[in-house]
C-alpha positions, -999 to 999 in steps of 0.1 A, spaced: 35 402 -254 11 413 -279 -25 404 -278 -34 378 -305 -70 370 -299 -89 338 -290 -111 319 -314 -140 300 -298 -139 264 -305 -167 240 -312 -154 211 -293 -162 192 -263 -156 213 -230 -167 187 -203 -155 194 -167 -137 172 -144 -106 153 -141 -98 117 -154 -63 111 -142 -39 124 -117 -4 111 -113 21 125 -87 59 125 -84 83 141 -58 98 173 -76 133 162 -70 128 130 -93 122 152 -124 157 159 -140 144 179 -168 114 189 -189 114 196 -225 95 229 -234 86 241 -269 77 278 -271 60 275 -304 32 251 -290 37 264 -255 37 228 -243 61 201 -227 66 172 -249 90 151 -226 99 147 -191 131 130 -178 132 113 -145 158 100 -122 167 63 -128 138 40 -116 114 71 -108 78 69 -121 47 91 -115 24 73 -92 -13 73 -102 -38 82 -77 -73 69 -85 -104 85 -72 -143 80 -81 -157 100 -112 -163 137 -107 -142 136 -76 -112 158 -87 -107 192 -98 -80 216 -109 -84 253 -103 -61 281 -114 -66 316 -100 -47 344 -118 -44 379 -100 -23 411 -101 -17 428 -69 5 459 -71 16 450 -105 27 417 -94 10 386 -115 3 355 -92 -12 323 -103 -24 298 -75 -28 261 -87 -50 240 -66 -57 202 -71 -82 185 -52 -89 149 -53 -112 128 -30 -96 94 -21 -123 65 -17 -128 65 20 -111 69 54 -93 36 57 -57 23 62 -51 27 23 -61 64 23 -43 73 55 -11 58 39 -15 77 7 -21 110 28 9 104 49 31 98 19 18 130 1 24 148 33 60 137 36 67 142 -1 56 178 3 86 188 21 104 187 -12 74 193 -32 52 174 -58 47 178 -93 14 167 -110 4 152 -145 -35 159 -146 -55 148 -176 -91 162 -177 -122 147 -193 -114 162 -227 -80 144 -228 -61 176 -221 -31 170 -199 -11 197 -181 20 197 -159 13 213 -125 40 221 -98 66 227 -125 68 257 -146 91 271 -174 98 304 -154 107 282 -121 113 247 -129 106 227 -99 114 257 -74 77 261 -68 61 227 -67 29 215 -53 27 209 -15 -2 195 6 -25 223 19 -52 201 35 -64 167 40 -99 164 51 -110 130 63 -148 126 71 -165 95 84 -199 110 77 -228 111 103 -254 89 90 -254 54 73 -261 71 40 -232 97 42 -201 87 23 -168 83 40 -139 101 23 -107 116 23 -103 149 4 -67 160 -5 -57 196 -17 -24 204 -32 -14 241 -39 15 259 -55 20 295 -65 40 308 -92 37 333 -122 21 313 -150 -7 289 -156 0 253 -159 12 244 -194 1 213 -215 20 180 -216 15 165 -249 41 136 -245 34 98 -237 21 95 -200 21 58 -201 60 58 -201 60 80 -171 35 62 -149 39 31 -127 
């Protein structure tokens, strides 16, 4: 691949995540990728399947991608962390579901605060062979009355490319 440069844009670049939707990797039947835009435009799901939305308080989710080269091998680690409201029966159930779904892998649609959406846990190079999985769930009750109670969930996958954009209609894919 030849170098083509990068033009700095004068546009909003606010941090943070607005929306996270997860689905079991096995429920994705196909993803339509367009090389000219380097993005996915459609995702086909098994009959009756939908991405599940996971809500969190503002400024309580992030996506990190770490690219490295070791001995000539390019590796990208994708890490999605979101903080569920508090330690309670609902968050316990959500964490348990994510842990169980991790056995077959999870794919995420992640929309940042600038409206940019990526598909993580699915790649053009590997399809759904290298999905996200639960790396940690850290529940905390806090020590003092003023400390928040929370359940932080971290999903991780490793492949050879940064997550690509998804430009299709998310509303048709989510429950």
